[in-house]
SENUTOR-961228 format. One record per residue (C-alpha): residue number from 0; residue in three letters; x, y, z. Coordinates in nm, 4 decimals. Layout:
BEGIN
+-----+------+----------+----------+----------+
: pos : code :        X :        Y :        Z :
+-----+------+----------+----------+----------+
: NUM :  ala :        X :        Y :        Z :
...
+-----+------+----------+----------+----------+
END
This chain:
BEGIN
+-----+------+----------+----------+----------+
: pos : code :        X :        Y :        Z :
+-----+------+----------+----------+----------+
:   0 :  unk :  -0.5496 :   9.8564 :  11.1726 :
:   1 :  unk :  -0.4022 :   9.7160 :  11.4929 :
:   2 :  unk :  -0.5372 :   9.3471 :  11.4432 :
:   3 :  unk :  -0.3045 :   9.3725 :  11.1651 :
:   4 :  unk :   0.0106 :   9.4970 :  11.3483 :
:   5 :  unk :  -0.0197 :   9.2297 :  11.6419 :
:   6 :  unk :   0.0151 :   8.9025 :  11.3936 :
:   7 :  unk :   0.2927 :   9.0944 :  11.2049 :
:   8 :  unk :   0.4667 :   9.1727 :  11.5271 :
:   9 :  unk :   0.4270 :   8.8502 :  11.6565 :
:  10 :  unk :   0.5972 :   8.6473 :  11.3538 :
:  11 :  unk :   0.8814 :   8.9188 :  11.3686 :
:  12 :  unk :   0.9214 :   8.8096 :  11.7239 :
:  13 :  unk :   0.9285 :   8.4640 :  11.6309 :
:  14 :  unk :   1.1543 :   8.4615 :  11.3550 :
:  15 :  unk :   1.4031 :   8.6448 :  11.5505 :
:  16 :  unk :   1.3606 :   8.4254 :  11.8584 :
:  17 :  unk :   1.4563 :   8.1449 :  11.6342 :
:  18 :  unk :   1.7438 :   8.2895 :  11.4637 :
:  19 :  unk :   1.8913 :   8.3958 :  11.8233 :
:  20 :  unk :   1.8395 :   7.9920 :  11.9469 :
:  21 :  unk :   2.0286 :   7.8707 :  11.6187 :
:  22 :  unk :   2.2886 :   8.1128 :  11.6569 :
:  23 :  unk :   2.3528 :   8.1953 :  12.0206 :
:  24 :  unk :   2.3952 :   7.8531 :  12.1970 :
:  25 :  unk :   2.6550 :   7.8227 :  12.4602 :
:  26 :  unk :   2.7143 :   7.4785 :  12.3606 :
:  27 :  unk :   3.0278 :   7.4255 :  12.1497 :
:  28 :  unk :   2.9950 :   7.3155 :  11.8032 :
:  29 :  unk :   2.9673 :   6.9334 :  11.7335 :
:  30 :  unk :   3.2627 :   6.7417 :  11.5974 :
:  31 :  unk :   3.2490 :   6.4575 :  11.3653 :
:  32 :  unk :   3.3281 :   6.1671 :  11.5762 :
:  33 :  unk :   3.7187 :   6.0195 :  11.5664 :
:  34 :  unk :   3.8547 :   5.7198 :  11.6611 :
:  35 :  unk :   4.1571 :   5.8657 :  11.7614 :
:  36 :  unk :   4.3608 :   5.7025 :  11.4988 :
:  37 :  unk :   4.4184 :   6.0069 :  11.2481 :
:  38 :  unk :   4.6804 :   6.2532 :  11.3644 :
:  39 :  unk :   4.6264 :   6.4791 :  11.0700 :
:  40 :  unk :   4.3423 :   6.5053 :  10.8433 :
:  41 :  unk :   4.3350 :   6.7216 :  10.4768 :
:  42 :  unk :   3.9880 :   6.7526 :  10.3372 :
:  43 :  unk :   3.8259 :   6.4682 :  10.5699 :
:  44 :  unk :   4.0834 :   6.2130 :  10.4425 :
:  45 :  unk :   4.3491 :   6.0679 :  10.6643 :
:  46 :  unk :   4.7015 :   6.1738 :  10.5945 :
:  47 :  unk :   4.9143 :   6.0208 :  10.9160 :
:  48 :  unk :   4.8192 :   5.7319 :  11.1579 :
:  49 :  unk :   4.9586 :   5.7992 :  11.4709 :
:  50 :  unk :   4.9953 :   5.4059 :  11.5039 :
:  51 :  unk :   5.2733 :   5.4313 :  11.2365 :
:  52 :  unk :   5.0615 :   5.2443 :  11.0065 :
:  53 :  unk :   5.0797 :   5.3219 :  10.6443 :
:  54 :  unk :   4.9544 :   5.6528 :  10.5193 :
:  55 :  unk :   4.6307 :   5.5825 :  10.2901 :
:  56 :  unk :   4.4416 :   5.8138 :  10.0383 :
:  57 :  unk :   4.0810 :   5.8240 :   9.9546 :
:  58 :  unk :   4.0770 :   5.4935 :   9.7829 :
:  59 :  unk :   4.3162 :   5.3015 :  10.0499 :
:  60 :  unk :   4.5766 :   5.3207 :   9.8370 :
:  61 :  unk :   4.9388 :   5.3436 :  10.0458 :
:  62 :  unk :   5.0919 :   5.6696 :  10.0174 :
:  63 :  unk :   5.3447 :   5.6516 :  10.2836 :
:  64 :  unk :   5.5032 :   5.4196 :  10.5203 :
:  65 :  unk :   5.6007 :   5.3876 :  10.8958 :
:  66 :  unk :   5.8863 :   5.6528 :  10.9257 :
:  67 :  unk :   5.7738 :   5.8550 :  10.6419 :
:  68 :  unk :   5.7165 :   6.2120 :  10.6598 :
:  69 :  unk :   5.4945 :   6.4656 :  10.5496 :
:  70 :  unk :   5.5305 :   6.8188 :  10.4466 :
:  71 :  unk :   5.2810 :   7.0851 :  10.3584 :
:  72 :  unk :   5.4092 :   7.4135 :  10.1893 :
:  73 :  unk :   5.1806 :   7.6209 :  10.3596 :
:  74 :  unk :   5.2471 :   8.0257 :  10.2967 :
:  75 :  unk :   5.5910 :   8.1156 :  10.2095 :
:  76 :  unk :   5.8123 :   7.8965 :  10.4177 :
:  77 :  unk :   5.9535 :   7.5535 :  10.4291 :
:  78 :  unk :   5.9978 :   7.3069 :  10.7157 :
:  79 :  unk :   6.3014 :   7.1681 :  10.8709 :
:  80 :  unk :   6.3557 :   6.7939 :  10.9557 :
:  81 :  unk :   6.5866 :   6.5889 :  11.1267 :
:  82 :  unk :   6.5180 :   6.1983 :  11.0196 :
:  83 :  unk :   6.6945 :   5.8339 :  10.9931 :
:  84 :  unk :   6.8385 :   5.7553 :  10.6443 :
:  85 :  unk :   6.5623 :   5.5732 :  10.4851 :
:  86 :  unk :   6.3217 :   5.7980 :  10.5416 :
:  87 :  unk :   6.0747 :   5.9722 :  10.2596 :
:  88 :  unk :   5.9740 :   6.3033 :  10.3124 :
:  89 :  unk :   5.6856 :   6.4021 :  10.0830 :
:  90 :  unk :   5.6129 :   6.7694 :  10.0045 :
:  91 :  unk :   5.2639 :   6.8948 :   9.9248 :
:  92 :  unk :   5.1676 :   7.2203 :   9.7870 :
:  93 :  unk :   4.8860 :   7.3485 :  10.0335 :
:  94 :  unk :   4.9585 :   7.7200 :   9.8884 :
:  95 :  unk :   4.8293 :   7.9101 :   9.5825 :
:  96 :  unk :   5.1357 :   7.9892 :   9.4516 :
:  97 :  unk :   5.3509 :   7.7717 :   9.2852 :
:  98 :  unk :   5.6817 :   7.6286 :   9.4380 :
:  99 :  unk :   5.9698 :   7.3919 :   9.4218 :
: 100 :  unk :   6.1691 :   7.1552 :   9.6466 :
: 101 :  unk :   6.5420 :   7.1900 :   9.5304 :
: 102 :  unk :   6.8480 :   7.0625 :   9.7178 :
: 103 :  unk :   7.0574 :   7.3731 :   9.7441 :
: 104 :  unk :   7.4616 :   7.3496 :   9.7414 :
: 105 :  unk :   7.5712 :   7.4238 :  10.0841 :
: 106 :  unk :   7.5355 :   7.7602 :  10.2041 :
: 107 :  unk :   7.5588 :   7.9097 :   9.8526 :
: 108 :  unk :   7.3615 :   8.2745 :   9.8175 :
: 109 :  unk :   7.1661 :   8.3358 :   9.6103 :
: 110 :  unk :   7.1219 :   7.9541 :   9.6306 :
: 111 :  unk :   7.2310 :   7.7417 :   9.3572 :
: 112 :  unk :   7.0679 :   7.4114 :   9.2902 :
: 113 :  unk :   7.2659 :   7.0605 :   9.3849 :
: 114 :  unk :   7.2071 :   6.7310 :   9.2418 :
: 115 :  unk :   7.0639 :   6.5561 :   9.5532 :
: 116 :  unk :   6.6907 :   6.6546 :   9.4664 :
: 117 :  unk :   6.4911 :   6.8758 :   9.2636 :
: 118 :  unk :   6.1107 :   6.9030 :   9.1760 :
: 119 :  unk :   5.9323 :   6.9963 :   8.9027 :
: 120 :  unk :   5.7245 :   7.3154 :   8.9822 :
: 121 :  unk :   5.4320 :   7.2136 :   9.2230 :
: 122 :  unk :   5.1016 :   7.3893 :   9.1393 :
: 123 :  unk :   4.8610 :   7.3969 :   9.4420 :
: 124 :  unk :   4.7643 :   7.0422 :   9.5349 :
: 125 :  unk :   5.1197 :   6.8656 :   9.3706 :
: 126 :  unk :   5.3256 :   6.6588 :   9.5565 :
: 127 :  unk :   5.6765 :   6.5773 :   9.5556 :
: 128 :  unk :   5.8723 :   6.2831 :   9.7564 :
: 129 :  unk :   6.2540 :   6.2114 :   9.7965 :
: 130 :  unk :   6.3893 :   5.9218 :   9.9946 :
: 131 :  unk :   6.7177 :   6.0145 :  10.1864 :
: 132 :  unk :   6.9233 :   5.7316 :  10.2352 :
: 133 :  unk :   7.2558 :   5.8536 :  10.3358 :
: 134 :  unk :   7.3332 :   6.0447 :  10.6688 :
: 135 :  unk :   7.4242 :   6.4020 :  10.6081 :
: 136 :  unk :   7.2951 :   6.7685 :  10.6411 :
: 137 :  unk :   7.1114 :   6.8614 :  10.3071 :
: 138 :  unk :   7.0084 :   7.2340 :  10.2621 :
: 139 :  unk :   6.6833 :   7.2893 :  10.0415 :
: 140 :  unk :   6.5155 :   7.6001 :   9.9125 :
: 141 :  unk :   6.2390 :   7.7301 :   9.6420 :
: 142 :  unk :   6.3397 :   7.8263 :   9.3212 :
: 143 :  unk :   6.0842 :   8.0448 :   9.2653 :
: 144 :  unk :   6.1229 :   8.2093 :   9.5973 :
: 145 :  unk :   6.4800 :   8.1530 :   9.6661 :
: 146 :  unk :   6.5066 :   8.4578 :   9.9134 :
: 147 :  unk :   6.2345 :   8.3551 :  10.1768 :
: 148 :  unk :   6.1880 :   7.9898 :  10.1277 :
: 149 :  unk :   6.4973 :   7.8062 :  10.2959 :
: 150 :  unk :   6.5269 :   7.5024 :  10.5358 :
: 151 :  unk :   6.7256 :   7.2242 :  10.6316 :
: 152 :  unk :   6.7120 :   6.8432 :  10.6546 :
: 153 :  unk :   6.9443 :   6.6514 :  10.9114 :
: 154 :  unk :   6.9692 :   6.2652 :  10.7946 :
: 155 :  unk :   7.1286 :   6.0840 :  11.0638 :
: 156 :  unk :   7.2402 :   5.7085 :  11.0213 :
: 157 :  unk :   7.0090 :   5.4453 :  11.1094 :
+-----+------+----------+----------+----------+
END
């Protein structure tokens, strides 16, 4: 009877030791090598080049140009920006709920949609872009969540 317990016990100790070694390392998890060029990544694709080069999608097609801005809609919030005239802002819905990006008539409450820009409903993964050609202050909001999703874009002259 003892002859069966010892091999089983040794096998059990070996299994626990292997699991402890695999899970209990004090070394940080290895990270993929990066050349320092990508500032943001989404699902492994370069989203913005810190040297100002055009952003490209996974096929190498230009997505954005130097000076343009990417904004991720994550959760129930929108980002405020200050940009130069001529800048294109591209909003990407990274949230599980649908959203819009709509120009808001200044200080309207409840918000009323203005005529400067108005996206269709953006499902997860959809994008909308608008180029701000003139200086000014533009409030915007999500038509689906007008009470909580509001922000401002300030456009300065070139």
